[in-house]
N, C-alpha and C positions, 0 to 999 in steps of 0.2 A: 251394810254402816259402811260409810264412807272416812277412811282412813287418812289423817293429814299425814303427808311424808314432805321431808324437808332433804336438801341434796348438799351433803358438807364433804368437799375434797372427793368428790366421786362415789359416796355412799349415800344411798337413799335410807334417809333413817325417819323411821314410823313414830311419830311423834308421842302416841299414847303408850308407848314400850320404854320412854325416857323416864329413870327414876331421879336422878340427881346429874348436876353439871358443877364440875371444880371451878374455882377461880381461874384464871389466868396465870400461870406461871413462865419459870426460863425453866425447858427441857433441857435433859442430860446431854453431855458432850457436844455442848456447842451449837445445839441443833434447831435454836430460835426459840419460840414460846408454844405454850401449846393450853389446851384444857382439856379436860377428861369427861366422857359423855358415859354415866352408868346405866344399866338396861335392866328391866325386870327380871332377867334370868340372870343376873350379875355379871354379864359382859360387858367388858370398858373396851372402847372406842378412844382413843388419844389423837385427838385433831392438833397436829402439829404446823406453825405456820412461820414465816420467815422473820416476822417484825410482831411486836406486841401490840400494835395499832391493828394487822389483821387478825390476831387472836381475838380483841376484844371486840371489832367489828363484826366476827362471825360469832362469839360466843352472844352477843348483844341480839342478833338476829336471830338464833336461834331460841333465845328467852322469850323474845317479842312473838315467834311463832308458835311456842309453849302457851304463852298467854292466852293466845287468840284460836289456838284450837279446843 
């Protein structure tokens, strides 16, 4: 069985283990913008980016990869 994998901020993310992706929101403590990826084992990976544009772009690419997988 071939598993689709996507690289996000240095992490190799196995797409068929993702359960939920949040919207982009402002990170705490002026750390830019982020979205969270929740996996089937309840692990949460916060993906943080310096600008909203970067965060929206990476989230969009992740959603596209999930649809295509």
